[in-house]
Every structure is written in C-alpha cells, then in structure tokens.
Rosetta silent file (secondary structure, phi, psi, omega in degrees, C-alpha in Angstrom):
SEQUENCE: XXXXXXXXXXXXXXXXXXXXXXXXXXXXXXXXXXXXXXXXXXXXXXXXXXXXXXXXXXXXXXXXXXXXXXXXXXXXXXXXXXXXXXXXXXXXXXXXXXXXXXXXXXXXXXXXXXXXXXXXXXXXXXXXXXXXXXXXXXXXXXXXXXXXXXXXXXXXXXXXXXXXXXXXXXXXXXXXXXXXXXXXXXXXXXXXXXXXXXXXXXXXXXXXXXXXXXXXXXXXXXXXX
SCORE:     score description
SCORE:     0.000 S_00000001
   1 L     0.000  134.336  179.255    0.000    0.000    0.000 S_00000001
   2 L   -74.116  124.509 -178.519    1.320    3.433   -0.903 S_00000001
   3 L   -84.753  178.315  178.296    1.836    5.463    2.228 S_00000001
   4 L   -87.764  169.072  177.750    1.430    9.153    2.819 S_00000001
   5 L   122.826  161.637 -177.722    4.217   11.693    2.706 S_00000001
   6 L   -68.454  -18.606 -177.583    6.120   13.900    0.304 S_00000001
   7 L   -88.381   -6.173 -179.192    8.220   10.953   -0.844 S_00000001
   8 L   -65.471  135.545 -179.408    5.246    8.912   -2.106 S_00000001
   9 E  -150.664  156.623  177.702    5.364    8.407   -5.865 S_00000001
  10 E  -120.578  126.503 -175.683    3.809    6.436   -8.691 S_00000001
  11 E  -112.950  129.590  179.626    6.065    5.197  -11.481 S_00000001
  12 E  -110.810  176.764  175.848    4.796    4.233  -14.937 S_00000001
  13 E   -59.630  -47.182  175.268    6.526    2.780  -17.986 S_00000001
  14 E  -123.206  147.451 -178.575    6.811    6.328  -19.333 S_00000001
  15 L   -62.675  135.775  175.247    6.424    9.542  -17.329 S_00000001
  16 L   -55.117  133.141 -179.801    2.943   11.087  -17.552 S_00000001
  17 L    87.969   -6.625 -179.847    3.012   13.984  -19.992 S_00000001
  18 L   -86.006   65.451 -179.501    6.160   12.736  -21.704 S_00000001
  19 L   -84.299  113.736 -177.496    4.566   12.677  -25.132 S_00000001
  20 L   -69.676  147.328  174.484    7.328   12.247  -27.668 S_00000001
  21 L   -74.572   99.750 -175.682    7.316   14.393  -30.783 S_00000001
  22 L   -87.476  104.011 -178.854    6.418   11.677  -33.230 S_00000001
  23 L   -65.663  149.719 -179.834    7.586   12.815  -36.680 S_00000001
  24 L   -67.313  170.960  177.341    5.345   11.847  -39.586 S_00000001
  25 L   -68.139 -175.016 -177.067    6.203    9.085  -42.020 S_00000001
  26 L   -81.144    3.811  176.982    8.227    9.647  -45.140 S_00000001
  27 L    89.433   -8.755  179.148    5.078   10.473  -47.116 S_00000001
  28 L   -73.355  160.677 -174.704    5.113    7.288  -49.162 S_00000001
  29 L   -91.377  124.394  174.682    1.889    5.339  -49.586 S_00000001
  30 H   -65.894  -29.997  177.678    1.275    2.214  -47.514 S_00000001
  31 H   -61.408  -40.362  178.309   -1.281    1.253  -50.153 S_00000001
  32 H   -68.325  -39.323 -178.309    1.503    1.141  -52.730 S_00000001
  33 H   -69.892  -33.740 -178.980    3.790   -0.848  -50.431 S_00000001
  34 H   -84.324  -31.466 -173.932    1.089   -3.395  -49.603 S_00000001
  35 L    93.151  157.702 -173.305   -0.447   -3.697  -53.040 S_00000001
  36 H   -61.024  -37.578 -176.802   -4.132   -3.315  -53.946 S_00000001
  37 H   -65.572  -48.478 -179.602   -5.305   -6.673  -52.578 S_00000001
  38 H   -70.432  -36.138 -179.552   -3.882   -6.244  -49.066 S_00000001
  39 H   -67.024  -39.430  176.799   -4.785   -2.555  -48.915 S_00000001
  40 H   -62.888  -37.548  177.546   -8.400   -3.297  -49.812 S_00000001
  41 H   -67.319  -40.441  177.474   -8.473   -5.882  -47.038 S_00000001
  42 H   -60.373  -41.814  178.009   -7.008   -3.364  -44.594 S_00000001
  43 H   -60.976  -39.587  178.368   -9.751   -0.910  -45.560 S_00000001
  44 H   -66.679  -34.621 -176.691  -12.388   -3.567  -44.836 S_00000001
  45 H   -75.346  -44.275 -175.019  -10.850   -4.318  -41.450 S_00000001
  46 H  -105.316  -12.786 -175.932  -10.413   -0.794  -40.096 S_00000001
  47 L    97.434  147.309 -175.241  -12.755    1.186  -42.331 S_00000001
  48 H   -65.719  -32.703 -178.944  -11.899    3.463  -45.244 S_00000001
  49 H   -66.006  -47.199  178.796  -11.733    6.600  -43.092 S_00000001
  50 H   -63.786  -43.708 -179.799   -9.111    5.162  -40.739 S_00000001
  51 H   -58.972  -42.441  179.471   -7.200    3.660  -43.657 S_00000001
  52 H   -63.628  -36.416 -178.707   -7.099    7.029  -45.418 S_00000001
  53 H   -68.588  -29.713 -175.697   -5.789    8.701  -42.249 S_00000001
  54 H  -103.527   -5.118 -171.875   -2.865    6.276  -41.869 S_00000001
  55 L   -55.596  -40.516 -176.925   -2.035    5.634  -45.539 S_00000001
  56 L  -102.623   18.216  177.490    0.846    8.101  -45.684 S_00000001
  57 L  -101.612 -158.658 -176.992    1.990    7.519  -42.124 S_00000001
  58 L   -86.819  147.217  176.915    4.174    4.913  -40.465 S_00000001
  59 H   -56.345  -34.914 -178.939    3.450    1.174  -40.632 S_00000001
  60 H   -60.292  -39.151  179.645    3.548    1.036  -36.825 S_00000001
  61 H   -67.609  -42.078  179.089    0.560    3.386  -36.600 S_00000001
  62 H   -62.372  -39.191  178.834   -1.407    1.349  -39.147 S_00000001
  63 H   -67.213  -44.806 -178.770   -0.707   -1.842  -37.172 S_00000001
  64 H   -64.038  -36.926  176.984   -1.700   -0.300  -33.847 S_00000001
  65 H   -62.773  -35.833  178.086   -4.959    0.981  -35.324 S_00000001
  66 H   -72.265  -44.260 -177.084   -5.707   -2.570  -36.430 S_00000001
  67 H   -68.767  -31.733 -174.514   -4.694   -4.185  -33.145 S_00000001
  68 L  -102.198   18.081 -176.117   -6.630   -1.710  -30.988 S_00000001
  69 L   -53.500  -39.710 -176.052   -9.785   -1.647  -33.100 S_00000001
  70 L  -112.966   25.668  177.010  -11.932   -3.022  -30.272 S_00000001
  71 L  -110.579  141.766  175.863  -10.031   -1.580  -27.313 S_00000001
  72 L  -103.527   93.719 -175.763  -11.068    1.474  -25.319 S_00000001
  73 H   -62.657  -26.493 -177.564   -7.744    3.031  -24.400 S_00000001
  74 H   -69.187  -18.070  179.984   -9.467    5.713  -22.312 S_00000001
  75 H  -105.721   13.599  179.124  -10.576    3.049  -19.803 S_00000001
  76 L   -64.338  146.699 -175.808   -7.156    1.373  -19.536 S_00000001
  77 H   -60.975  -39.468 -179.090   -6.004    0.686  -15.977 S_00000001
  78 H   -64.885  -34.000  177.658   -2.801    2.704  -16.311 S_00000001
  79 H   -67.463  -39.330  178.668   -4.816    5.735  -17.429 S_00000001
  80 H   -65.206  -42.317  179.604   -7.112    5.413  -14.414 S_00000001
  81 H   -66.612  -38.810  177.535   -4.148    5.138  -12.031 S_00000001
  82 H   -61.146  -41.240  178.911   -2.480    8.116  -13.686 S_00000001
  83 H   -65.426  -42.868  178.806   -5.624   10.178  -13.152 S_00000001
  84 H   -62.605  -41.545  179.005   -5.852    9.117   -9.491 S_00000001
  85 H   -62.684  -41.159  179.408   -2.196   10.001   -8.931 S_00000001
  86 H   -65.411  -45.187 -179.815   -2.731   13.417  -10.482 S_00000001
  87 H   -64.685  -29.135 -179.062   -5.848   14.101   -8.421 S_00000001
  88 L   -88.260   -3.799  178.731   -3.987   13.038   -5.251 S_00000001
  89 L    71.801   25.030 -178.163   -1.044   15.293   -6.002 S_00000001
  90 L   -82.915  148.654  174.362    1.434   12.389   -6.002 S_00000001
  91 E   -68.242  145.101  178.809    4.815   12.575   -7.665 S_00000001
  92 E  -132.227  161.188  179.006    5.054   10.535  -10.840 S_00000001
  93 E  -161.836 -172.798 -178.715    7.839    9.286  -13.056 S_00000001
  94 E  -145.124  159.343 -179.354    8.745    6.703  -15.662 S_00000001
  95 E   -89.133  -19.787  178.302   11.134    3.836  -16.322 S_00000001
  96 E  -155.031  168.056 -176.410   11.819    4.820  -19.929 S_00000001
  97 L   -89.561  156.580  175.147   10.978    7.638  -22.304 S_00000001
  98 H   -63.783  -33.993  179.080    8.088    7.836  -24.740 S_00000001
  99 H   -61.995  -39.921  178.012   10.651    8.532  -27.470 S_00000001
 100 H   -63.107  -46.062 -179.581   12.309    5.180  -26.744 S_00000001
 101 H   -62.707  -42.403  179.449    8.996    3.326  -26.952 S_00000001
 102 H   -61.379  -44.684  179.788    8.047    5.066  -30.186 S_00000001
 103 H   -63.354  -41.667  179.841   11.392    4.220  -31.790 S_00000001
 104 H   -62.362  -45.743  179.745   11.132    0.584  -30.671 S_00000001
 105 H   -63.342  -39.055  179.461    7.647    0.200  -32.116 S_00000001
 106 H   -63.842  -36.428 -179.236    8.730    1.773  -35.392 S_00000001
 107 H   -72.758  -37.953 -175.670   11.596   -0.710  -35.677 S_00000001
 108 H   -87.355  -37.806 -177.192    9.511   -3.786  -34.853 S_00000001
 109 L   -96.138   74.974 -176.473    6.182   -2.877  -36.445 S_00000001
 110 L   -98.977 -171.217 -178.361    7.371   -2.391  -40.007 S_00000001
 111 H   -61.980  -38.858  177.972    5.767   -3.008  -43.405 S_00000001
 112 H   -59.457  -43.824  178.867    6.595   -6.704  -43.226 S_00000001
 113 H   -67.013  -37.258  177.989    4.769   -6.964  -39.902 S_00000001
 114 H   -61.462  -44.563  177.987    1.842   -4.972  -41.295 S_00000001
 115 H   -60.105  -45.356 -179.114    1.529   -7.436  -44.184 S_00000001
 116 H   -62.122  -39.882 -178.591    1.654  -10.403  -41.781 S_00000001
 117 H   -67.299  -43.936  179.782   -1.008   -8.860  -39.545 S_00000001
 118 H   -66.480  -46.084 -179.083   -3.404   -8.146  -42.400 S_00000001
 119 H   -60.886  -34.376 -176.240   -2.868  -11.548  -44.009 S_00000001
 120 L   -90.889    4.623 -179.970   -3.490  -13.316  -40.692 S_00000001
 121 L  -112.963  104.745 -174.733   -6.666  -11.405  -39.817 S_00000001
 122 L   -64.188  -46.873 -174.059   -9.695  -12.903  -41.602 S_00000001
 123 L  -164.744  177.627 -178.354  -12.348  -10.338  -40.678 S_00000001
 124 H   -65.776  -35.203 -179.347  -13.660   -7.917  -38.071 S_00000001
 125 H   -61.040  -39.470  177.427  -15.534  -10.629  -36.205 S_00000001
 126 H   -66.005  -42.041  178.169  -12.245  -12.435  -35.576 S_00000001
 127 H   -59.433  -44.866 -179.043  -10.626   -9.191  -34.415 S_00000001
 128 H   -63.702  -44.385 -179.972  -13.463   -8.558  -31.974 S_00000001
 129 H   -63.243  -44.420  179.738  -13.333  -12.107  -30.573 S_00000001
 130 H   -61.213  -40.552  179.777   -9.555  -11.989  -30.140 S_00000001
 131 H   -64.222  -43.903  179.511   -9.819   -8.654  -28.294 S_00000001
 132 H   -69.159  -36.607  176.794  -12.482   -9.947  -25.908 S_00000001
 133 H   -63.846  -43.102  178.556  -10.574  -13.209  -25.333 S_00000001
 134 H   -63.484  -41.364  179.444   -7.406  -11.260  -24.502 S_00000001
 135 H   -65.194  -40.317  179.440   -9.335   -9.001  -22.130 S_00000001
 136 H   -63.180  -42.784  178.289  -10.943  -12.004  -20.420 S_00000001
 137 H   -63.927  -40.690 -179.905   -7.528  -13.627  -19.882 S_00000001
 138 H   -63.074  -47.121 -178.018   -6.134  -10.362  -18.545 S_00000001
 139 H   -67.636  -35.085 -179.060   -8.978   -9.860  -16.069 S_00000001
 140 H   -83.238  -14.987 -179.068   -8.907  -13.496  -14.921 S_00000001
 141 L    70.598   29.448 -175.479   -5.131  -13.549  -14.623 S_00000001
 142 L   -98.109   -3.423  179.655   -4.920  -16.779  -16.601 S_00000001
 143 L   -86.487  103.200 -176.265   -2.331  -15.709  -19.189 S_00000001
 144 L   -96.230   -5.681 -175.103    0.901  -17.214  -17.868 S_00000001
 145 L  -112.976  105.680  179.139    2.948  -16.829  -21.054 S_00000001
 146 L   -69.272  159.542  178.674    4.298  -13.326  -21.774 S_00000001
 147 L    90.609 -161.960 -176.572    4.876  -12.222  -25.326 S_00000001
 148 L   -67.494  139.016  177.972    3.118  -13.348  -28.456 S_00000001
 149 L   -84.459  178.000 -175.713    0.380  -15.934  -28.095 S_00000001
 150 H   -59.572  -38.007 -179.705   -0.062  -19.033  -30.251 S_00000001
 151 H   -64.662  -44.767 -179.670   -2.320  -17.219  -32.706 S_00000001
 152 H   -65.343  -39.717  179.486    0.179  -14.389  -33.243 S_00000001
 153 H   -63.665  -44.202  178.384    3.067  -16.832  -33.628 S_00000001
 154 H   -62.098  -42.140  179.187    1.165  -18.838  -36.257 S_00000001
 155 H   -57.158  -42.927 -177.661    0.271  -15.613  -38.037 S_00000001
 156 H   -73.935  -39.377  178.427    3.926  -14.637  -38.241 S_00000001
 157 H   -64.557  -39.408  177.645    5.153  -18.068  -39.276 S_00000001
 158 H   -61.488  -27.361 -179.444    2.570  -18.162  -42.055 S_00000001
 159 L   -90.120    1.403  175.039    4.036  -14.860  -43.242 S_00000001
 160 L   103.352    1.469  177.147    7.556  -16.273  -43.345 S_00000001
 161 L   -70.047  140.916  176.708    9.009  -15.230  -39.967 S_00000001
 162 L   -87.176  164.531  176.730   11.475  -17.739  -38.507 S_00000001
 163 H   -58.250  -39.604 -179.396   11.446  -19.012  -34.921 S_00000001
 164 H   -65.296  -39.242  178.987   14.601  -17.010  -34.272 S_00000001
 165 H   -66.430  -41.531  179.541   13.016  -13.800  -35.579 S_00000001
 166 H   -65.404  -42.704  178.355    9.911  -14.291  -33.445 S_00000001
 167 H   -60.978  -41.203 -178.997   12.038  -14.985  -30.361 S_00000001
 168 H   -66.057  -36.707  177.959   14.065  -11.846  -31.015 S_00000001
 169 H   -61.421  -45.491  178.423   10.923   -9.719  -31.273 S_00000001
 170 H   -64.907  -37.573  179.111    9.767  -10.887  -27.833 S_00000001
 171 H   -62.007  -44.590 -178.202   13.235  -10.304  -26.396 S_00000001
 172 H   -71.264  -37.502 -176.807   13.308   -6.722  -27.599 S_00000001
 173 H   -75.699  -32.579 -173.725    9.712   -5.960  -26.626 S_00000001
 174 H  -122.679  -66.442 -168.709    9.842   -7.556  -23.168 S_00000001
 175 H   -56.724  -47.750 -177.075   12.970   -9.301  -21.851 S_00000001
 176 H   -66.424  -36.507  178.765   15.538   -6.596  -22.595 S_00000001
 177 H   -70.197  -40.189  177.097   13.327   -3.851  -21.204 S_00000001
 178 H   -55.888  -49.181 -179.370   12.620   -5.875  -18.046 S_00000001
 179 H   -61.295  -39.144 -178.972   16.353   -6.254  -17.402 S_00000001
 180 H   -67.210  -29.659 -178.669   16.954   -2.564  -18.031 S_00000001
 181 H   -76.368  -25.601 -170.488   14.279   -1.616  -15.499 S_00000001
 182 H   -56.586  -47.025  178.211   15.658   -3.724  -12.629 S_00000001
 183 H   -58.085  -37.729  178.056   18.395   -1.316  -11.402 S_00000001
 184 H   -67.862  -43.655 -179.172   15.810    1.484  -11.296 S_00000001
 185 H   -66.153  -35.920  177.467   13.253   -0.704   -9.542 S_00000001
 186 H   -56.803  -49.491 -179.373   15.890   -1.847   -7.048 S_00000001
 187 H   -65.438  -41.809 -177.346   16.520    1.762   -5.995 S_00000001
 188 H   -63.937  -48.247 -176.888   12.820    2.649   -5.957 S_00000001
 189 H   -74.996  -26.268  174.818   11.706   -0.291   -3.832 S_00000001
 190 H   -67.083  -40.557  177.535   14.711    0.025   -1.517 S_00000001
 191 H   -70.677  -34.140  176.547   13.671    3.626   -0.827 S_00000001
 192 L    83.710  178.942  178.586   10.048    2.509   -0.457 S_00000001
 193 L    56.700   48.064 -178.021    6.721    4.303   -0.603 S_00000001
 194 E  -138.290  145.879  175.698    6.369    3.720   -4.338 S_00000001
 195 E  -123.760  125.505 -174.956    3.757    2.146   -6.603 S_00000001
 196 E  -112.392  132.714 -177.135    4.917    0.926  -10.018 S_00000001
 197 E  -119.657  112.474  175.417    2.605    0.441  -12.996 S_00000001
 198 L  -135.275  166.674  179.304    3.772   -1.616  -16.007 S_00000001
 199 L   -61.914  146.562 -176.051    2.076   -3.864  -18.559 S_00000001
 200 H   -58.423  -33.741 -178.885    1.024   -7.316  -17.353 S_00000001
 201 H   -62.795  -21.493 -179.617    3.275   -9.063  -19.886 S_00000001
 202 H   -79.485  -12.118 -172.306    6.307   -7.624  -18.084 S_00000001
 203 L   -95.337  -35.742 -172.764    5.445   -9.366  -14.809 S_00000001
 204 L   -91.821  168.513  176.694    5.004  -13.062  -15.580 S_00000001
 205 L    88.215  164.376 -177.221    7.417  -15.725  -16.792 S_00000001
 206 L   -65.401  -20.117  179.085   10.985  -16.650  -15.815 S_00000001
 207 L  -108.926   14.199 -179.940   12.338  -13.405  -17.319 S_00000001
 208 L   -79.912  167.991 -176.567    9.565  -11.228  -15.917 S_00000001
 209 H   -61.100  -37.608 -178.976   10.010   -8.420  -13.395 S_00000001
 210 H   -60.574  -49.943 -179.896    8.653  -10.494  -10.484 S_00000001
 211 H   -64.780  -39.163 -179.553   11.274  -13.250  -10.913 S_00000001
 212 H   -66.571  -37.289  177.914   14.039  -10.730  -11.547 S_00000001
 213 H   -72.376  -34.085  175.032   13.179   -8.803   -8.375 S_00000001
 214 H   -61.740  -39.911  179.466   13.063  -12.043   -6.385 S_00000001
 215 H   -65.346  -22.966  177.491   16.580  -12.784   -7.629 S_00000001
 216 L   -85.292   -2.592  178.359   17.641   -9.401   -6.199 S_00000001
 217 L   100.203    2.535  178.544   16.375  -10.479   -2.775 S_00000001
 218 L   -83.524  148.939  172.365   13.003   -8.740   -2.797 S_00000001
 219 L   -85.934  108.604 -177.903    9.849  -10.486   -1.698 S_00000001
 220 L  -131.244  124.002 -179.070    7.741  -10.305   -4.823 S_00000001
 221 L  -142.373  152.597 -179.946    4.637  -12.374   -5.355 S_00000001
 222 L   -79.561  134.735  176.452    1.638  -12.356   -7.610 S_00000001
 223 L   -99.783  126.941 -178.075   -1.674  -11.298   -6.102 S_00000001
 224 L   -62.227  139.939  179.790   -4.668  -13.156   -7.532 S_00000001
 225 L   -68.966    0.000    0.000   -7.092  -10.890   -9.418 S_00000001
C-alpha cells in the first residue's frame, strides 16, 4: 500500500506527460507498399476513413490501429491510475521515455509486420473475438505466457518469420526492457513508498520483473485478481 508523505510516488513505464514528438512518415503510400489486394483488405478491417488517415503515415501506426480496433484506451487501468495520482497530487515518473517506446515500435512494427497482420486477420468478427478473449484472460489472470500468443506466432510463421526472428521480437519488446528496469526498480523499492505500474506481460514468466526482483532479494509475489 502506498503510504502518505512527500516521498510517495507512482512510477509508470513512461512519465505522464512525456509525449514524444512523433515525426510523420516519409510520405510514401502504404497502399503502394502493400499492393491493392492487401490494402483493400485493410480498408475492410479498419474502415476506409481510418485507412485514409494512416495511408501516408508509419506502418507502426497502421498496425496499432488494427490491433486496438476493439479496445477502449481511455478506460485502460494505467490511465485510471495516472488520473488518481494526479488528483492526489502524487509525484510521478517513468522507467523509460516515450521517445524510446516510439522508436522501438517503429523498428519492430514495419511493413513486413503490417503485411503479416493483415494476411493473418480474416475479418472484423475475428478481431473482436480476439480482443475480448485477450481481455478475459487479462482480467482473470490466466495468461501465464508473456509475449506473443499461439495465434500471433502462427500468423507470423505463415508470413515467413522464422522461430529465431519471433524470439528476437519478444526479447526486444519484453525481456531486454525488463532487465533494463531492474536497477531502477531496485533503488525505488529500496527507498520505499512507491507504486509501479507496467504492462502485465512484463510481470510473468521466468524473465519477468517479479522473478528478476526475487533474484535481487526482494519479496515479490503475484496477487490473484
């Protein structure tokens, strides 16, 4: 429980308000890069208005629009905690910068990944079901495997990704960031009176934050939802 006092703070993945200046894409057309067949499918999946808005932007943005089609980001838990921290006048901070996250996503979510995502997504009904299934697992706390799930892995393999490439993507998205956070978390939890908010995928598994903090001598355990 976060105690009272001037030293109390809430730490997020990125500091609240640290919105990186995300430069636009190079102006080239994603429709041209994907080809007419895949672009028409993308339009069916996200709608022509959304597709038109992202066509000359970065592939990462187009992928995120597809992945978050049935998610309400405004009701995300981290957003609610951020609002509570602000209303309570608590100090806040972050483990990494928004610029770092943006750059990482741009490197991983490229045109090749966009093609794989579109090819592996049959229709909107499938997108909706996958989103609700993921939310149900998150709320129930039954997802014990961080990183890409079986469906995502199959999707990528069907698109030509190798096992080594898929493993590397998970390492960059999760494992390497977890390790980088540990020295900061060590100092924060040693000082005490801190509440840390990170994505659920960073907590579970042998390379997750909980196991890494246990290895540092901290008592860290999962609380059932």
